[in-house]
C-alpha angles and dihedrals in degrees: 000000000000135000093247141015114261087233094073112144119217116189118175109305096342128076130195103220140104096258093059095036092053093045097248089128125035134168116231127213088244091065095255122128108225117212122192114216129190108202128213103192126198093029121159091248141006118257149102119291102188131259122330111191106300095347143071109250115227126186115212133181094217120100119242092250131119094350094299093129092050091049091050093051091050089050092049093049092046091052093045095050094035094233132125117273087240089069090064123069135174109245099180142348100057093160099024135084089235108073136173121209129192115220116195128185095044132076127224094261092054092049092048091050091055094045091049090068098044114109114216093238097045111136100225 
């Protein structure tokens, strides 16, 4: 099972897929792509666990202490999108399971293309 159907249509700035329709991904006026993440800390392995409300659910092994969980999510996203960690910043939710990250350097179509190929149980 995958996060999205391979038949996702991306036209210009809009995309016809569940991640955009549910609000998991939004494009800001500042050029950032905002991604909502729901975190499950202290999991047995790192990986995606599907969609949780208006967010992508990510399991991480790190505890929610001293920003370790936030750092691990940034590392996972940077590796997944093949961008430097400095291109990803935490916008909100520093001490909450619901987080919002800003990804710069990629457009919505590029992010959707990467997410289209991510299996839910991939150990990132």
